C-alpha positions as CSV (number, residue, x, y, z in Angstrom):
1,M,91.0,70.0,112.1
2,K,91.0,73.3,110.4
3,S,94.8,74.0,111.6
4,A,95.6,70.2,109.9
5,N,93.7,71.7,106.7
6,L,96.0,74.4,107.0
7,I,99.0,72.1,107.1
8,S,98.3,70.1,105.0
9,K,97.5,72.8,102.4
10,L,101.1,74.2,103.0
11,W,103.0,70.9,102.4
12,V,101.1,70.6,99.4
13,Q,102.5,74.2,98.1
14,I,105.8,73.0,99.5
15,A,105.8,70.1,97.4
16,V,104.4,72.0,94.3
17,V,107.2,74.5,94.4
18,W,109.9,72.0,94.7
19,L,108.7,69.5,92.0
20,A,108.8,72.5,89.8
21,I,112.6,73.2,90.4
22,A,113.5,69.6,90.1
23,L,111.4,69.1,86.8
24,V,113.1,72.2,85.8
25,D,117.1,71.2,86.3
26,A,116.1,68.0,85.1
27,T,115.2,68.8,81.9
28,Q,118.3,71.4,82.0
29,T,120.5,68.5,82.8
30,V,119.2,66.1,80.3
31,I,119.0,68.9,77.1
32,S,122.4,70.4,78.2
33,M,124.3,66.8,78.4
34,R,122.7,65.6,75.1
35,A,123.7,69.0,73.5
36,M,127.2,68.2,74.4
37,G,127.2,65.0,72.3
38,M,127.0,62.8,75.7
39,H,125.5,59.4,75.3
40,H,123.4,58.3,78.6
41,L,120.4,56.9,80.0
42,W,118.4,59.9,79.4
43,I,114.9,58.9,81.1
44,T,116.7,57.2,83.9
45,L,119.1,60.5,84.5
46,F,115.6,62.5,84.1
47,V,114.4,60.8,86.8
48,V,116.9,60.4,89.1
49,T,117.9,64.2,88.4
50,A,114.5,65.2,89.7
51,A,114.5,62.9,92.1
52,T,116.8,64.1,94.1
53,W,115.4,66.9,95.2
54,A,112.9,64.7,97.0
55,V,115.1,65.9,100.4
56,W,113.9,69.2,100.1
57,P,109.8,69.5,100.4
58,V,110.4,67.0,103.3
59,F,113.0,69.3,105.2
60,T,111.4,72.6,104.4
61,P,108.4,72.1,106.7
62,A,110.6,71.6,109.5
63,V,113.0,74.7,108.4
64,L,109.8,76.6,108.6
65,I,109.3,75.3,111.9
66,L,112.7,76.1,113.3
67,L,112.0,79.7,112.2
68,Q,109.3,80.1,114.2
69,R,111.2,79.2,117.2
70,W,114.7,80.9,116.0
71,R,113.5,84.0,113.8
72,L,116.3,85.4,111.7
73,P,118.0,87.6,111.5
74,S,119.1,87.6,115.0
75,R,121.6,89.3,117.5
76,S,121.7,86.5,119.1
77,A,124.6,83.5,118.2
78,L,122.0,80.2,119.4
79,P,119.6,81.1,116.5
80,W,122.3,81.1,113.8
81,L,123.7,78.4,115.0
82,A,121.2,76.6,115.1
83,H,120.3,77.0,111.4
84,A,123.3,76.9,110.4
85,M,123.7,73.0,111.6
86,T,120.0,72.4,110.2
87,C,121.7,73.2,107.1
88,V,124.4,71.0,107.2
89,V,122.3,68.1,108.0
90,I,120.2,69.0,105.0
91,S,123.0,69.0,103.1
92,L,124.3,65.9,104.6
93,A,120.7,64.1,103.7
94,W,120.9,65.3,99.9
95,A,124.4,64.2,99.4
96,T,123.7,60.6,100.8
97,W,120.1,60.7,98.6
98,A,121.5,62.1,95.5
99,S,124.4,59.4,96.0
100,L,122.5,56.0,96.6
101,L,120.2,57.4,93.5
102,E,123.2,57.2,91.5
103,H,125.0,54.4,92.7
104,L,122.1,52.0,92.2
105,T,120.5,53.2,88.6
106,N,123.8,54.4,87.1
107,P,122.2,56.7,85.1
108,L,125.1,57.9,83.5
109,A,125.8,54.5,81.9
110,N,129.2,54.1,83.3
111,P,130.7,51.3,81.2
112,A,132.7,49.8,84.5
113,G,129.2,49.8,86.4
114,P,128.1,52.0,89.0
115,T,129.9,54.7,90.8
116,A,131.2,53.2,94.6
117,F,128.6,55.1,97.1
118,S,131.9,56.2,99.0
119,V,133.3,57.5,96.0
120,L,130.1,59.5,94.9
121,W,129.6,61.1,98.5
122,Y,132.2,63.0,99.4
123,P,132.7,65.5,96.4
124,K,128.4,65.6,96.3
125,F,128.8,66.6,99.7
126,Y,130.7,69.7,99.4
127,G,129.3,71.0,96.5
128,M,125.4,70.1,97.7
129,L,126.8,72.2,100.8
130,V,127.2,75.1,99.2
131,V,124.0,75.0,96.9
132,G,122.4,74.1,100.1
133,G,122.9,77.3,101.8
134,I,121.9,79.2,99.4
135,L,118.6,77.0,98.6
136,Y,118.6,77.8,102.5
137,G,119.2,81.6,102.8
138,A,116.4,81.6,99.8
139,I,113.8,79.6,102.1
140,V,114.4,82.4,104.8
141,A,114.4,85.4,103.1
142,L,110.6,84.0,101.6
143,N,109.6,83.2,104.8
144,L,110.5,86.6,106.1
145,T,109.0,88.6,102.9
146,L,105.6,86.4,103.6
147,E,105.4,87.0,107.2
148,T,106.3,90.9,106.7
149,H,103.2,90.8,104.1
150,N,101.1,88.9,106.3
151,R,101.4,91.8,108.8
152,L,101.0,94.2,107.0
153,A,97.8,92.9,106.1
154,Q,96.5,91.9,109.2
155,Q,97.3,95.9,110.1
156,Q,95.5,96.6,107.5
157,A,92.6,94.5,108.3
158,A,92.4,95.8,111.7
159,S,92.8,99.5,110.7
160,A,89.8,98.7,108.5
161,R,87.9,97.2,111.3
162,M,88.7,100.0,113.8
163,A,87.6,102.4,111.4
164,E,84.0,100.7,110.6
165,V,84.1,100.2,115.0
166,L,84.7,104.1,114.8
167,A,82.2,105.2,111.9
168,Q,79.5,103.0,113.6
169,A,80.0,104.9,117.1
170,Q,79.8,108.2,115.3
171,L,76.8,107.3,113.6
172,A,75.2,106.2,116.7
173,T,76.1,109.5,118.0
174,L,74.8,111.4,115.8
175,K,71.6,110.0,116.4
176,L,71.8,110.6,120.0
177,Q,72.7,114.2,119.4
178,L,69.7,114.9,116.8
179,E,66.8,112.9,119.0
180,P,66.8,115.1,121.9
181,H,68.1,118.5,120.0
182,F,65.2,118.3,117.5
183,V,62.5,116.7,119.2
184,F,62.5,119.3,121.9
185,N,62.6,122.2,119.2
186,C,59.6,120.6,117.9
187,L,57.6,120.0,120.4
188,N,58.3,123.3,121.4
189,A,56.7,124.2,118.5
190,V,53.9,122.2,118.6
191,T,53.0,123.8,121.8
192,G,53.0,127.0,119.9
193,L,50.8,126.1,117.4
194,I,48.3,124.8,119.6
195,R,48.3,128.1,122.0
196,E,47.6,129.3,118.1
197,Q,44.5,127.2,118.1
198,R,45.9,125.7,114.5
199,G,45.2,122.1,115.6
200,N,45.6,120.5,112.2
201,D,49.2,122.0,111.9
202,A,49.8,120.5,115.0
203,I,49.1,117.0,114.1
204,A,50.5,117.2,111.3
205,M,53.4,118.0,113.0
206,I,53.3,115.7,115.6
207,A,52.8,113.0,112.5
208,A,56.1,114.4,110.6
209,L,57.9,114.2,113.8
210,G,57.2,110.5,114.6
211,D,57.9,109.5,110.9
212,L,61.1,111.3,111.3
213,L,62.3,109.7,114.6
214,R,61.4,106.3,113.0
215,R,64.0,106.7,110.9
216,V,66.4,108.2,113.3
217,T,65.9,105.6,115.8
218,D,66.5,102.6,113.0
219,H,68.7,100.4,114.4
220,S,70.2,99.2,111.4
221,D,74.2,99.6,111.1
222,R,73.9,100.2,107.6
223,Q,76.9,103.1,107.2
224,Y,75.8,104.1,103.4
225,V,72.2,104.8,101.9
226,A,71.4,105.3,98.6
227,L,71.6,109.4,98.0
228,G,67.8,109.2,97.2
229,E,66.8,107.8,100.7
230,E,68.9,110.4,102.3
231,L,67.0,112.9,100.5
232,A,64.0,111.5,101.1
233,F,64.8,111.9,105.0
234,L,66.3,115.6,104.7
235,R,62.9,116.5,103.5
236,K,60.9,115.4,106.2
237,Y,63.4,117.0,108.3
238,L,63.1,120.5,106.4
239,A,59.4,119.9,106.7
240,L,59.5,120.4,110.1
241,Q,61.8,123.5,110.0
242,Q,59.6,124.9,107.3
243,M,56.7,124.5,109.9
244,R,58.8,125.8,112.7
245,F,60.2,129.0,110.5
246,A,57.5,129.0,108.4
247,E,58.1,132.0,105.8
248,R,61.3,132.7,107.4
249,M,62.8,130.0,105.9
250,R,63.3,129.1,102.3
251,Y,65.2,126.4,100.6
252,D,65.9,124.9,97.1
253,I,66.9,121.3,96.5
254,D,68.7,120.9,93.1
255,I,70.0,117.5,92.7
256,P,69.5,115.2,89.4
257,E,67.9,112.5,89.0
258,Q,71.0,110.3,87.8
259,L,72.6,110.7,91.3
260,L,69.9,109.5,93.6
261,A,71.2,105.8,93.3
262,A,74.5,107.0,94.6
263,Q,75.4,105.7,97.8
264,V,76.7,108.0,100.7
265,P,76.7,107.9,104.6
266,D,73.6,107.6,106.5
267,F,72.7,111.3,107.9
268,I,75.6,112.8,106.3
269,L,73.6,116.2,105.1
270,Q,71.5,116.6,107.8
271,P,74.0,117.8,110.1
272,L,75.0,120.5,107.4
273,V,71.5,121.7,106.8
274,E,70.9,121.7,111.0
275,N,74.0,123.8,111.0
276,A,73.0,125.9,108.2
277,I,69.6,126.6,109.9
278,K,70.8,127.1,113.8
279,H,73.8,129.6,112.3
280,G,72.4,130.5,109.5
281,I,68.5,131.4,109.3
282,G,68.2,131.1,113.1
283,K,69.9,133.8,113.5
284,R,68.0,136.3,111.2
285,T,64.9,138.5,111.8
286,R,63.5,137.8,108.4
287,G,65.0,134.5,107.9
288,G,67.1,133.4,104.8
289,A,67.3,130.1,102.3
290,L,68.9,127.2,102.0
291,R,70.3,125.4,98.7
292,I,71.4,121.9,98.7
293,G,72.9,120.5,95.6
294,A,74.7,117.3,94.5
295,A,77.1,117.2,91.3
296,R,79.1,114.0,89.8
297,T,82.4,115.1,88.3
298,G,83.9,111.6,86.9
299,P,84.6,109.3,89.9
300,V,83.6,112.3,92.4
301,L,80.8,113.4,94.1
302,T,80.4,116.6,95.3
303,L,77.4,117.2,98.0
304,T,77.0,121.3,98.9
305,V,74.5,122.9,101.6
306,Y,75.1,127.0,101.1
307,N,72.6,129.4,103.3
308,D,73.1,132.8,102.5
309,G,74.2,134.2,105.7
310,P,75.5,135.7,108.3
311,L,79.0,134.8,107.6
312,L,81.6,133.0,109.5
313,P,83.7,134.9,112.0
314,P,87.2,134.8,111.6
315,E,87.8,132.3,114.7
316,C,84.8,130.3,114.1
317,G,85.3,127.1,115.2
318,V,83.7,123.3,114.2
319,G,80.5,122.3,116.6
320,V,80.2,118.9,117.6
321,G,78.2,117.6,114.3
322,L,80.2,118.8,112.0
323,A,83.3,117.5,114.0
324,N,81.3,114.3,113.9
325,T,80.9,114.4,110.5
326,R,84.3,115.0,109.3
327,Q,85.6,112.3,111.3
328,R,83.3,110.0,110.3
329,L,84.3,110.9,106.7
330,A,88.0,110.1,107.3
331,A,86.8,106.5,108.8
332,L,85.1,105.5,106.0
333,Y,86.8,107.1,103.0
334,G,90.5,108.1,104.5
335,G,92.2,110.7,102.1
336,A,89.8,109.9,99.2
337,Q,87.2,113.2,100.7
338,T,87.0,116.3,101.6
339,F,85.1,118.8,103.9
340,A,85.2,122.2,103.7
341,L,83.2,125.0,105.1
342,E,83.6,128.1,104.2
343,N,82.4,132.0,103.4
344,R,81.5,133.1,99.7
345,D,82.5,136.3,99.6
346,D,80.1,138.3,101.3
347,L,76.9,136.4,99.8
348,G,76.9,133.3,102.3
349,V,78.3,130.4,104.0
350,L,78.9,127.2,101.9
351,A,79.7,123.4,103.5
352,T,81.0,120.7,100.8
353,I,81.7,117.6,101.0
354,T,83.6,115.4,98.2
355,L,83.8,111.6,98.0
356,P,84.2,108.7,95.5
357,Y,81.0,108.0,93.9
358,R,79.5,104.5,94.3
359,E,76.6,103.1,93.5
360,D,75.2,100.1,95.1
């Protein structure tokens, strides 16, 4: 049923195109003849000239079907021969139809009566064979152009679907990476609090951990969340880390309220913060500080996570979490994003993400 509807829609489109050509040709013929001072049956001439083109909407679907069977251009002679024969058949039908209409209606108002069919047919066939070849070639060229356009559109759609699947897989990987790695650290911290007889702190940490894991294990396929929602999750994550590191960890969040509606990839900030804690604060006896920020410059949103050292070594590689983040950004935004991790003079390490600013 769906295929029949598509075929019907295609035929209507073909008929409309040829009707437009027929009307233009009929109008041009009548106007030019009247301009030259000729006297004919103008309405009849207009209708006959337009009706002459009826052959093409009838045969065009057959040409398109033939192009599916024998595509052009081709290195084989058989497709060329098949299309040449089809072009000749269409020209024969076109000349026959045009001669028959003119013979029956006498649109040129010949005083001696309608011209004989055989007299009309020969010159029309040779003339229409040339024009028919040009029109046939135009159909082939247009079909090739549309096929190329559709193929590119399908490839782009397939690439977009693959990028979406890749981004979803990477998000799932990120969640799986976060759960055991972070849970074990938190449970160790809870054990330490219990040993220190800090029961209230241990209960608070378990409750916060449960709240956080509820968000992490959310089975939603959302790739994007509001920056405000991402920030709310990050605050819970930082609160747990604060319980672990106590006074060794200090952090500051500088994100303007007007940016909280911006759409960002889900879990985009957590790997950056985790990396800063693990390779920064976690390696310093006296701990350190984090600064998390966001800014908008025109159509670009910039997210930053800074820690005050230690600096990255010269041959520092990118861990699994950051590599995953880089791949997700590429899958979601293509070349419209950047991700950089670099030393800032001798002061600390800065992770920067830029991406298109969007709101839900």
